[in-house]
N, CA and C of each residue as an Amber inpcrd file, in Angstrom:
protein
   351
  37.9980000 -20.5490000   3.0110000  37.4770000 -21.2360000   4.1870000
  38.4640000 -21.0690000   5.3290000  38.0010000 -20.8100000   6.5110000
  38.8570000 -20.5550000   7.6630000  39.4750000 -21.8400000   8.1850000
  40.6170000 -21.6820000   8.8510000  41.2930000 -22.8240000   9.4570000
  40.3420000 -23.5400000  10.4040000  40.3080000 -24.8780000  10.2900000
  39.5090000 -25.6580000  11.2110000  38.0610000 -25.8380000  10.7960000
  37.6350000 -25.1850000   9.6930000  36.2680000 -25.3730000   9.2430000
  36.0790000 -26.8000000   8.7490000  34.8900000 -27.2990000   8.8690000
  34.5860000 -28.6390000   8.3760000  34.0560000 -28.5210000   6.9510000
  34.3990000 -29.5000000   6.1280000  33.8810000 -29.5270000   4.7710000
  32.9520000 -30.7130000   4.6480000  31.9590000 -30.5740000   3.8000000
  30.9930000 -31.6570000   3.6190000  31.5520000 -32.6750000   2.6400000
  31.4930000 -33.9510000   3.0170000  31.8690000 -35.0270000   2.1240000
  30.6450000 -35.3370000   1.2660000  30.8540000 -35.9820000   0.1270000
  29.7140000 -36.2920000  -0.7410000  28.5860000 -37.0350000  -0.0430000
  28.8930000 -37.8750000   0.9470000  27.8360000 -38.6270000   1.6260000
  27.2000000 -37.8350000   2.7650000  27.5820000 -36.5540000   2.9270000
  26.9500000 -35.7080000   3.9120000  27.6700000 -35.6170000   5.2430000
  28.7090000 -36.4620000   5.4570000  29.4480000 -36.4040000   6.7120000
  30.3770000 -35.2020000   6.7080000  30.6130000 -34.6450000   7.8790000
  31.5760000 -33.5460000   8.0010000  32.9560000 -34.1390000   8.2420000
  33.9550000 -33.4970000   7.6950000  35.3280000 -33.9530000   7.8710000
  36.1780000 -32.7640000   8.2910000  37.0080000 -32.9420000   9.3260000
  37.8750000 -31.8520000   9.7760000  38.9140000 -31.5400000   8.7200000
  39.1690000 -30.2530000   8.5430000  40.2230000 -29.8110000   7.6460000
  41.5230000 -29.7670000   8.4240000  42.5580000 -30.3470000   7.8950000
  43.8850000 -30.2470000   8.4850000  44.7190000 -29.4590000   7.5010000
  44.9340000 -28.1980000   7.8160000  45.6700000 -27.3230000   6.9330000
  47.1400000 -27.3890000   7.3060000  47.9780000 -27.6900000   6.3170000
  49.4140000 -27.7440000   6.5670000  49.9160000 -26.3430000   6.8780000
  50.6460000 -26.2230000   7.9630000  51.2150000 -24.9380000   8.3310000
  52.5420000 -25.1890000   9.0120000  53.3520000 -24.1810000   9.0280000
  54.6870000 -24.3520000   9.5910000  54.7090000 -24.2010000  11.1060000
  53.6510000 -23.6320000  11.6920000  53.6270000 -23.4120000  13.1370000
  53.2980000 -24.6730000  13.9010000  53.4420000 -24.5940000  15.2080000
  53.1430000 -25.7170000  16.0790000  51.6730000 -25.6880000  16.4930000
  51.1690000 -26.8140000  16.9410000  49.8100000 -26.8930000  17.4620000
  49.8140000 -26.2380000  18.8400000  48.8810000 -25.3380000  19.0600000
  48.8210000 -24.6020000  20.3240000  47.7110000 -25.1540000  21.2200000
  47.6740000 -24.6730000  22.4490000  46.6000000 -25.0380000  23.3720000
  45.2550000 -24.6250000  22.7820000  45.2310000 -23.4730000  22.1590000
  44.0040000 -22.9800000  21.5420000  43.5460000 -23.9060000  20.4130000
  44.4980000 -24.4150000  19.6170000  44.1580000 -25.3610000  18.5460000
  43.5330000 -26.6220000  19.1270000  44.1030000 -27.1200000  20.2180000
  43.5530000 -28.3180000  20.8580000  42.1580000 -28.0530000  21.4060000
  41.9680000 -26.8980000  22.0430000  40.6530000 -26.5430000  22.5860000
  39.6330000 -26.4100000  21.4640000  40.0280000 -25.8110000  20.3490000
  39.1200000 -25.6870000  19.2030000  38.7220000 -27.0560000  18.6620000
  39.6770000 -27.9760000  18.5990000  39.3810000 -29.3280000  18.1050000
  38.3800000 -30.0320000  19.0140000  38.5590000 -29.8990000  20.3270000
  37.6120000 -30.5060000  21.2650000  36.2420000 -29.8630000  21.1130000
  36.2110000 -28.5560000  20.9890000  34.9500000 -27.8260000  20.8090000
  34.2120000 -28.3290000  19.5640000  34.9200000 -28.4770000  18.4560000
  34.2950000 -28.9250000  17.1990000  33.8470000 -30.3820000  17.2620000
  34.7010000 -31.2440000  17.7860000  34.4240000 -32.6820000  17.7480000
  33.4460000 -33.1510000  18.8130000  33.5260000 -32.5700000  20.0060000
  32.6860000 -33.0220000  21.1130000  31.4420000 -32.1620000  21.2530000
  31.5800000 -30.8910000  20.8800000  30.4330000 -29.9980000  20.9530000
  30.2750000 -29.2810000  22.2740000  31.2800000 -29.3570000  23.1340000
  31.1990000 -28.6250000  24.4010000  31.5280000 -27.1520000  24.1310000
  31.0760000 -26.2540000  25.0040000  31.4020000 -24.8360000  24.8140000
  32.9140000 -24.6120000  24.7560000  33.3160000 -23.6130000  23.9980000
  34.7400000 -23.3160000  23.7820000  35.4550000 -23.0860000  25.1200000
  34.8380000 -22.3950000  26.0550000  35.4660000 -22.1370000  27.3560000
  35.7200000 -23.4420000  28.1070000  34.7680000 -24.3660000  28.0450000
  34.9350000 -25.6580000  28.7170000  36.0460000 -26.4750000  28.0610000
  36.0970000 -26.4630000  26.7380000  37.1330000 -27.2370000  26.0560000
  38.5180000 -26.6910000  26.3990000  38.6510000 -25.3740000  26.5530000
  39.9330000 -24.7850000  26.9500000  40.3080000 -25.2370000  28.3630000
  39.3200000 -25.3230000  29.2530000  39.5750000 -25.7970000  30.6210000
  40.0450000 -27.2490000  30.6110000  39.4310000 -28.0800000  29.7640000
  39.8150000 -29.4890000  29.6850000  41.2510000 -29.6410000  29.2080000
  41.6230000 -28.8640000  28.2130000  43.0040000 -28.9060000  27.7160000
  43.9610000 -28.5240000  28.8390000  43.6570000 -27.4580000  29.5520000
  44.5140000 -27.0150000  30.6540000  44.6110000 -28.0850000  31.7350000
  43.5020000 -28.7390000  32.0550000  43.5080000 -29.7780000  33.0780000
  44.4110000 -30.9460000  32.6860000  44.3040000 -31.3800000  31.4440000
  45.1180000 -32.5050000  30.9740000  46.5960000 -32.1250000  30.9670000
  46.9130000 -30.9490000  30.4300000  48.3100000 -30.5280000  30.3800000
  48.8900000 -30.3240000  31.7760000  48.0960000 -29.8020000  32.6970000
  48.5520000 -29.6140000  34.0750000  48.8540000 -30.9600000  34.7330000
  48.0140000 -31.9530000  34.4770000  48.2420000 -33.2870000  35.0440000
  49.5310000 -33.8910000  34.4870000  49.7430000 -33.7780000  33.1850000
  50.9790000 -34.2750000  32.5670000  52.1800000 -33.5430000  33.1500000
  52.0920000 -32.2210000  33.2350000  53.1630000 -31.3890000  33.7850000
  53.5170000 -31.8270000  35.2060000  52.5000000 -31.9740000  36.0560000
  52.7250000 -32.3540000  37.4470000  53.3990000 -33.7160000  37.5580000
  52.9960000 -34.6540000  36.7310000  53.5840000 -36.0000000  36.7610000
  55.0430000 -35.9670000  36.3250000  55.3450000 -35.1890000  35.2950000
  56.7270000 -35.0820000  34.8240000  57.5890000 -34.4170000  35.8900000
  57.0880000 -33.3460000  36.5110000  57.8270000 -32.6690000  37.5800000
  58.0960000 -33.6260000  38.7390000  57.1760000 -34.5510000  38.9890000
  57.3400000 -35.5590000  40.0470000  58.2380000 -36.7120000  39.6020000
  58.8140000 -36.5720000  38.4160000  59.7240000 -37.5790000  37.8280000
  59.0290000 -38.8890000  37.5050000  57.7440000 -38.8310000  37.2290000
  57.0060000 -40.0140000  36.7990000  56.9880000 -40.0460000  35.2770000
  57.0490000 -41.2430000  34.7050000  56.8560000 -41.3850000  33.2710000
  55.3780000 -41.1670000  32.9690000  55.0880000 -40.5610000  31.8460000
  53.7070000 -40.3560000  31.4040000  53.5410000 -41.1340000  30.1070000
  52.7770000 -42.2210000  30.1750000  52.5600000 -43.0760000  29.0130000
  51.1530000 -42.8450000  28.4870000  51.0670000 -42.3960000  27.2430000
  49.7870000 -42.1890000  26.5830000  49.6520000 -43.2590000  25.5130000
  48.7770000 -44.2030000  25.7500000  48.6080000 -45.3380000  24.8640000
  48.4040000 -44.8900000  23.4190000  49.0630000 -45.5520000  22.5090000
  49.0070000 -45.2870000  21.0640000  49.6490000 -43.9610000  20.6750000
  50.2510000 -43.2580000  21.6260000  50.9000000 -41.9850000  21.3280000
  52.3760000 -42.0510000  21.6720000  52.6940000 -42.2700000  22.9460000
  54.0920000 -42.3580000  23.3450000  54.2700000 -42.1240000  24.8270000
  55.5390000 -42.0460000  25.2410000  55.8740000 -41.9020000  26.6500000
  56.8240000 -40.7330000  26.8540000  56.4850000 -39.8720000  27.8190000
  57.3740000 -38.8050000  28.2580000  58.1390000 -39.3490000  29.4530000
  59.4750000 -39.2260000  29.4270000  60.3120000 -39.7570000  30.5030000
  61.2630000 -38.6740000  30.9940000  61.5290000 -38.6730000  32.2930000
  62.5240000 -37.7780000  32.8750000  63.7970000 -38.6020000  33.0420000
  64.8850000 -38.0950000  32.4640000  66.1670000 -38.8000000  32.5510000
  67.2060000 -37.9020000  33.2050000  68.1490000 -38.5560000  33.8740000
  69.2660000 -37.8250000  34.4620000  70.4330000 -37.8680000  33.4890000
  71.0130000 -36.7030000  33.2200000  72.2190000 -36.6470000  32.4110000
  73.3790000 -36.3340000  33.3350000  74.4540000 -37.0620000  33.1850000
  75.6240000 -36.8620000  34.0280000  76.4090000 -35.6390000  33.5760000
  77.2200000 -35.1330000  34.4860000  78.1310000 -34.0460000  34.1340000
  79.0990000 -34.5640000  33.0740000  79.4450000 -33.6850000  32.1220000
  80.3680000 -34.1120000  31.0780000  81.1450000 -32.9150000  30.5470000
  82.1610000 -33.2220000  29.8010000  82.9670000 -32.1870000  29.1860000
  82.4800000 -31.9850000  27.7520000  82.1700000 -30.7460000  27.4200000
  81.7450000 -30.4160000  26.0670000  82.7350000 -29.4700000  25.4350000
  82.4460000 -29.0450000  24.2260000  83.3220000 -28.1280000  23.5070000
  82.5140000 -26.9810000  22.9350000  83.0800000 -25.7750000  23.0190000
  82.4940000 -24.6190000  22.3540000  82.7650000 -24.7840000  20.8670000
  81.7300000 -24.8780000  20.0290000  81.9590000 -25.1320000  18.6050000
  82.7150000 -24.0080000  17.8850000  82.6140000 -22.7850000  18.3830000
  83.3120000 -21.6610000  17.7370000  84.7950000 -21.6360000  18.0670000
  85.0930000 -21.8660000  19.3530000  86.4860000 -21.7270000  19.7790000
  87.1860000 -23.0580000  19.9760000  86.4370000 -24.1140000  20.1560000
  87.0310000 -25.4190000  20.4170000  87.4360000 -25.5930000  21.8750000
  87.2240000 -24.5770000  22.6900000  87.6020000 -24.6460000  24.1010000
  86.6810000 -25.6050000  24.8490000  87.2470000 -26.3250000  25.8060000
  86.4700000 -27.2430000  26.6250000  85.5860000 -26.4900000  27.6010000
  84.4340000 -27.0420000  27.8700000  83.5010000 -26.4310000  28.8220000
  82.7830000 -27.5420000  29.5720000  82.6810000 -27.3590000  30.8920000
  82.0020000 -28.3590000  31.7050000  80.4890000 -28.1660000  31.5640000
  79.7850000 -29.2380000  31.2630000  78.3200000 -29.2290000  31.1830000
  77.8230000 -29.9310000  32.4360000  77.0670000 -29.2190000  33.2480000
  76.6440000 -29.7520000  34.5430000  75.5960000 -30.8550000  34.3920000
  75.4970000 -31.6710000  35.4460000  74.4720000 -32.7160000  35.4900000
  73.1090000 -32.0420000  35.5230000  72.1260000 -32.6900000  34.9010000
  70.7910000 -32.0900000  34.8560000  69.7520000 -33.1540000  34.5280000
  68.4970000 -32.7710000  34.7130000  67.3760000 -33.6240000  34.3240000
  66.8470000 -33.1350000  32.9850000  66.4670000 -34.0570000  32.1200000
  65.8860000 -33.7030000  30.8280000  64.6220000 -34.5300000  30.6170000
  63.7150000 -33.9950000  29.8500000  62.5030000 -34.7240000  29.4860000
  62.6990000 -35.2420000  28.0720000  62.4560000 -36.5230000  27.8850000
  62.5380000 -37.0920000  26.5460000  61.1910000 -37.7140000  26.1940000
  60.9760000 -37.8940000  24.9140000  59.7220000 -38.4750000  24.4340000
  60.0590000 -39.6440000  23.5320000  59.4200000 -40.7710000  23.7850000
  59.5800000 -41.9440000  22.9370000  58.2290000 -42.2340000  22.2930000
  58.1250000 -42.0750000  20.9760000  56.8380000 -42.3320000  20.3280000
  56.4830000 -43.8200000  20.3650000  55.1850000 -44.1030000  20.4070000
  54.7260000 -45.4950000  20.3780000  54.9620000 -46.0660000  18.9860000
  54.9050000 -47.3750000  18.8800000  55.0460000 -48.0180000  17.5740000
  53.9290000 -47.5820000  16.6310000  52.7440000 -47.3520000  17.1880000
  51.6050000 -46.9180000  16.3680000  51.8700000 -45.5300000  15.7940000
  52.3330000 -44.6030000  16.6290000  52.6470000 -43.2600000  16.1490000
  53.7920000 -43.2980000  15.1430000  54.8340000 -44.0710000  15.4510000
  55.9620000 -44.1900000  14.5470000  55.5240000 -44.7120000  13.1770000
  54.6500000 -45.7190000  13.1690000  54.1630000 -46.2780000  11.9060000
  53.3430000 -45.2540000  11.1300000  52.5170000 -44.4980000  11.8370000
  51.6860000 -43.4970000  11.1670000  52.5390000 -42.3770000  10.5600000
  53.5770000 -41.9620000  11.2900000  54.4720000 -40.9300000  10.7730000
  55.1510000 -41.4060000   9.4890000  55.5290000 -42.6860000   9.4810000
  56.2410000 -43.2470000   8.3300000  55.3080000 -43.7460000   7.2390000
  54.0040000 -43.5580000   7.4240000  53.0450000 -43.9720000   6.4000000
  52.8350000 -45.4700000   6.3260000  53.1240000 -46.1790000   7.3970000
  53.0010000 -47.6380000   7.4240000  51.6620000 -48.1020000   7.9900000
  50.7210000 -47.1940000   8.2100000  49.4550000 -47.5880000   8.8540000
  48.4930000 -48.0860000   7.8800000
């Protein structure tokens, strides 16, 4: 059976297959999931994924926090300049100040990851 195919449950309902794999979820995987679950054409579902990701991207670039209820929050943080060390040589190296994006999972996501749901 191909990745993403639905299997029939004994009561006749379809259930999505989640195949364990070592790769990351791609934009195409998200578009396929929307196509299967909502029933919109594959091209439209790909556009929707791009629209959502573009909105998140734009908000992060604008240094706004992006909070997705029951999922988590993407935050832009400022890191100060600091002194680091080259692990091979032990020599000191200046690490410049920069902005970083961090993600804080929601309590719901954290519980689900830990099997507490």
